[in-house]
Phi, psi and omega in degrees: 000015176088009181248173176243145175253130183231133173254133179245126180246158180268027180249168174293171187301311184296309177300325179294313178302313182296317179302313182290319180296314183298332183257004177068030180286123183259035177239163176287127182246122182244146177260140179222066184298336179275354179063025181298317178293321178299315180294321184298327181261003174075033176291140184246170177268142178268162174253195183303316182300321184278338188252332190220029179284166175305321179300316178294318180298317180297315178299320178296320177295320178298316179296317180298321180298334179269003180087009181266085183264141179286156175273190178292127181298134178222159177072199181273096183286355178270350179295128182281143178284165176204162179230134181228150167241123180240129181279177185294345177263003177090006179278132177284119181264339181206136176218127177232112177263116182304132176286332173207179184295341182264359189275071176277135181292150172299147183292327186301312178295329177294312180295324178297319177298320178295316180299320182283342180283000000 
């Protein structure tokens, strides 16, 4: 649809590149070890409910059953994930701040935001 998908990790460039290559991630992977981007969009740290609830555990087991195993935890593992669509002028068209580690947004609203951007 004319957009780019970028994954931002809190590691330096080389570990980020290696992480994505080892897992066959075919998206642009960027490192942000100073967490400047995380701070800029207001990402917060989760507590027990957001990081280790039964809902999160079940999602983790489902991912593991599909062969999606986590690597060795590094960085601030309490930082909550989020998904954004940003248009070519820098305007945020979609923002989803995960309520917990398993709270991935449905694809249709993300794709609709991309289409409208």
